[in-house]
Residue frames relative to the residue before (quaternion, step in Angstrom):
aa qw qx qy qz dx dy dz
V 1.0000 0.0000 0.0000 0.0000 0.00 0.00 0.00
Q 0.0224 -0.8023 0.5963 -0.0169 3.54 -0.93 0.92
L 0.0753 -0.7737 0.6285 0.0254 3.55 -1.01 0.90
V 0.0304 -0.8014 0.5971 -0.0170 3.55 -0.87 0.95
E 0.2260 -0.7773 0.5770 0.1088 3.56 -0.71 1.13
S 0.0453 0.7672 -0.6398 0.0090 3.52 -1.28 0.52
G 0.6396 0.5739 -0.3829 0.3390 3.54 -1.32 0.19
G 0.4919 0.6527 -0.4486 0.3616 3.56 1.21 -0.03
G 0.1563 0.7945 -0.5784 0.0987 3.53 -1.28 0.19
F 0.5882 -0.5485 0.4695 0.3644 3.48 -1.36 -0.39
V 0.0848 0.8018 -0.5822 0.1053 3.56 -0.80 1.00
Q 0.4696 -0.6590 0.5007 0.3074 3.56 -1.12 0.55
A 0.6471 -0.5157 0.3841 0.4096 3.55 -1.20 0.50
G 0.7413 0.3440 -0.2962 0.4944 3.52 -0.96 0.97
G 0.6061 0.5909 -0.3367 0.4124 3.53 1.24 -0.33
S 0.3958 -0.7121 0.5372 0.2182 3.57 -1.34 -0.03
L 0.0272 -0.7498 0.6600 0.0388 3.49 -1.33 0.51
R 0.1949 -0.7563 0.6091 0.1377 3.55 -1.20 0.50
L 0.1846 -0.7873 0.5823 0.0835 3.54 -0.60 1.14
S 0.1550 -0.7698 0.6122 0.0923 3.54 -1.13 0.69
C 0.1173 -0.7526 0.6440 0.0712 3.52 -1.21 0.66
S 0.1368 -0.7864 0.6004 0.0484 3.56 -0.61 1.18
I 0.1166 -0.8156 0.5668 -0.0014 3.53 -0.73 1.14
S 0.0539 0.7901 -0.6086 0.0499 3.54 -0.97 0.85
G 0.7529 0.4482 -0.2856 0.3883 3.53 -1.28 0.41
F 0.6466 0.4887 -0.3657 0.4575 3.62 1.16 0.04
I 0.1806 -0.8076 0.5560 0.0780 3.57 -1.07 0.69
F 0.5572 0.6166 -0.4042 0.3820 3.62 1.19 -0.03
D 0.4814 -0.7098 0.4485 0.2515 3.56 -0.99 0.90
N 0.7248 0.3937 -0.2379 0.5130 3.57 0.83 -0.92
R 0.2942 0.7659 -0.5090 0.2603 3.55 -0.09 1.29
A 0.1625 -0.7694 0.6106 0.0937 3.53 -1.26 0.35
I 0.2213 -0.7374 0.6250 0.1291 3.52 -1.24 0.63
G 0.0912 -0.7966 0.5963 0.0404 3.53 -0.93 0.87
W 0.2504 -0.7052 0.6376 0.1832 3.51 -1.29 0.53
F 0.0325 -0.7830 0.6205 -0.0268 3.52 -0.95 1.00
R 0.1247 -0.7931 0.5891 0.0921 3.57 -1.19 0.32
Q 0.1095 -0.7767 0.6179 0.0545 3.49 -1.25 0.57
A 0.2069 -0.7719 0.5948 0.0874 3.52 -0.67 1.17
P 0.6527 -0.5162 0.3638 0.4184 3.61 -1.14 0.46
G 0.8424 0.1695 -0.1421 0.4914 3.54 -0.85 0.98
K 0.6869 0.4456 -0.2816 0.5003 3.57 1.26 0.07
E 0.5645 -0.5896 0.4525 0.3591 3.53 -1.26 0.35
R 0.5770 -0.5635 0.4598 0.3716 3.51 -1.25 0.47
E 0.0607 -0.8160 0.5749 0.0026 3.57 -0.94 0.87
G 0.5293 -0.6307 0.4655 0.3247 3.53 -1.20 0.55
V 0.2323 -0.7704 0.5834 0.1103 3.54 -1.05 0.84
S 0.7662 -0.2030 0.1942 0.5779 3.56 0.79 -1.04
S 0.0316 -0.7918 0.6086 0.0397 3.54 -1.24 0.40
I 0.1241 -0.7675 0.6263 0.0578 3.51 -1.25 0.57
G 0.0347 0.8200 -0.5683 0.0581 3.55 -0.93 0.86
S 0.0250 -0.7911 0.6112 0.0066 3.52 -1.24 0.49
S 0.3152 -0.7503 0.5513 0.1838 3.54 -1.08 0.73
D 0.7418 0.2726 -0.2315 0.5672 3.57 1.23 0.13
D 0.6575 -0.5569 0.3531 0.3644 3.54 -1.28 0.15
S 0.6326 0.5966 -0.3391 0.3591 3.57 1.15 -0.39
L 0.2800 -0.7748 0.5092 0.2489 3.56 1.18 -0.51
D 0.3585 0.7478 -0.4930 0.2631 3.59 1.21 0.31
Y 0.7750 0.2633 -0.1322 0.5591 3.56 1.13 -0.61
A 0.1800 0.8187 -0.5253 0.1465 3.53 1.02 0.77
D 0.3271 -0.7200 0.5831 0.1861 3.50 -1.03 0.87
K 0.0527 -0.7956 0.6033 0.0129 3.55 -0.97 0.84
Y 0.0617 -0.7899 0.6101 0.0007 3.54 -1.02 0.88
Y 0.0952 -0.7862 0.6097 0.0344 3.53 -1.18 0.68
A 0.4886 -0.6016 0.5381 0.3311 3.52 -1.20 0.58
D 0.6139 -0.5740 0.3935 0.3725 3.57 -1.08 0.69
S 0.6532 0.5551 -0.3129 0.4091 3.57 1.02 -0.81
V 0.7689 0.3417 -0.1934 0.5045 3.61 1.15 -0.40
K 0.4139 0.7191 -0.4692 0.3024 3.59 1.26 -0.08
G 0.7937 0.2655 -0.2251 0.4988 3.53 -0.93 0.97
R 0.7298 0.3845 -0.2284 0.5171 3.59 1.25 -0.28
F 0.7612 0.2872 -0.1470 0.5625 3.57 1.06 -0.80
A 0.0707 -0.7790 0.6219 0.0380 3.54 -1.20 0.60
I 0.2177 -0.7705 0.5893 0.1079 3.55 -0.88 1.00
S 0.0614 0.7837 -0.6153 0.0587 3.55 -1.06 0.78
S 0.1952 -0.7852 0.5822 0.0801 3.50 -1.31 0.28
D 0.4679 -0.5940 0.5368 0.3743 3.54 -1.20 0.30
R 0.7299 -0.4827 0.2662 0.4042 3.52 -1.28 0.38
D 0.7220 0.4282 -0.2378 0.4887 3.56 1.05 -0.74
M 0.3715 -0.7370 0.4719 0.3102 3.56 1.29 -0.12
N 0.3689 0.6989 -0.5189 0.3259 3.55 1.01 0.82
K 0.7586 0.1647 -0.1293 0.6170 3.55 1.29 -0.32
V 0.0678 -0.7738 0.6298 0.0059 3.51 -0.93 0.97
Y 0.1965 -0.8047 0.5573 0.0581 3.53 -0.93 0.98
L 0.1176 -0.7451 0.6478 0.1069 3.52 -1.26 0.49
Q 0.1580 -0.7792 0.6041 0.0547 3.54 -0.41 1.28
M 0.0800 -0.8131 0.5764 -0.0120 3.54 -0.62 1.18
N 0.0251 -0.8083 0.5868 -0.0416 3.55 -0.55 1.21
S 0.8170 0.2124 -0.1743 0.5069 3.56 -1.28 0.34
L 0.0910 0.8441 -0.5216 0.0846 3.55 0.90 0.93
K 0.2126 -0.7658 0.6012 0.0835 3.50 -1.17 0.80
P 0.6464 -0.5175 0.3710 0.4204 3.61 -1.14 0.41
E 0.6518 0.5234 -0.3196 0.4462 3.61 1.05 -0.66
D 0.5705 0.5616 -0.3956 0.4501 3.60 1.24 0.00
T 0.4483 0.6958 -0.4476 0.3385 3.59 1.28 -0.13
A 0.3308 0.7118 -0.5465 0.2922 3.56 -0.70 1.15
V 0.4702 -0.5589 0.5619 0.3884 3.50 -1.39 -0.09
Y 0.2056 -0.7913 0.5702 0.0809 3.55 -0.77 1.08
Y 0.1192 -0.7974 0.5914 0.0124 3.51 -0.90 1.06
C 0.1951 -0.7218 0.6364 0.1897 3.54 -1.18 0.52
A 0.0869 -0.7955 0.5997 0.0048 3.52 -1.16 0.67
L 0.2704 -0.7682 0.5711 0.1032 3.53 -1.23 0.66
R 0.0127 0.7874 -0.6162 -0.0065 3.54 -1.05 0.73
R 0.4283 -0.6242 0.5770 0.3066 3.51 -1.30 0.38
G 0.6564 0.4562 -0.3516 0.4872 3.56 -0.45 1.19
G 0.7212 -0.4569 0.3197 0.4111 3.53 -1.34 -0.16
A 0.6721 -0.4925 0.3687 0.4120 3.53 -1.33 0.25
T 0.0993 0.7677 -0.6247 0.1029 3.53 -1.05 0.84
M 0.3757 -0.7218 0.5376 0.2209 3.55 -1.21 0.50
T 0.5023 0.6585 -0.4169 0.3746 3.57 1.29 0.22
I 0.4851 -0.7233 0.4121 0.2676 3.54 -0.57 1.21
W 0.7328 0.4615 -0.2644 0.4244 3.57 0.77 -0.99
H 0.5221 0.6231 -0.4167 0.4068 3.58 1.28 -0.01
Y 0.6830 0.5103 -0.2745 0.4448 3.57 1.21 -0.50
D 0.3296 -0.7948 0.4937 0.1263 3.51 -0.93 1.03
Y 0.7920 0.2298 -0.0962 0.5574 3.57 1.06 -0.73
W 0.0910 -0.8218 0.5621 -0.0192 3.52 -0.90 1.01
G 0.4074 -0.6653 0.5651 0.2685 3.52 -1.25 0.54
Q 0.6415 -0.5558 0.3843 0.3632 3.54 -1.34 0.05
G 0.5379 -0.6526 0.3827 0.3720 3.56 1.26 -0.25
T 0.1236 -0.7546 0.6397 0.0774 3.51 -1.31 0.50
Q 0.4219 -0.7353 0.4804 0.2249 3.57 -0.90 1.00
V 0.0670 -0.7501 0.6569 0.0358 3.53 -1.06 0.89
T 0.0204 -0.7950 0.6055 -0.0293 3.56 -0.75 1.08
V 0.0809 -0.7948 0.6014 0.0071 3.56 -0.73 1.10
S 0.2190 -0.7924 0.5588 0.1085 3.56 -0.65 1.13
S 0.4588 -0.6905 0.4920 0.2657 3.55 -1.15 0.64
């Protein structure tokens, strides 16, 4: 299983970025993708997650951290081979390395529930 993040960068406060997570090598249907972030000197934290128990994503579960609700939106292509995190109204406190992760099972914001991780992409928001 391989996960590759992209789309990070440098943006001014109030700006937007769209992160992408490309996933390959998994074959199980009941799966979830989570976005997590880690700022310097801080623990890794959950940002958002999306999960589905079937291939249609018609009943996908989505979760968001309170700090990003209303500003970030998670989405996926139909096959869940690509998952996106649209980040709007970015704040300096959103600065972190953002990781996507994959688990067999439903959506959750718990870090240790996830088995496969990408290498991360840096997001820097200036004030």
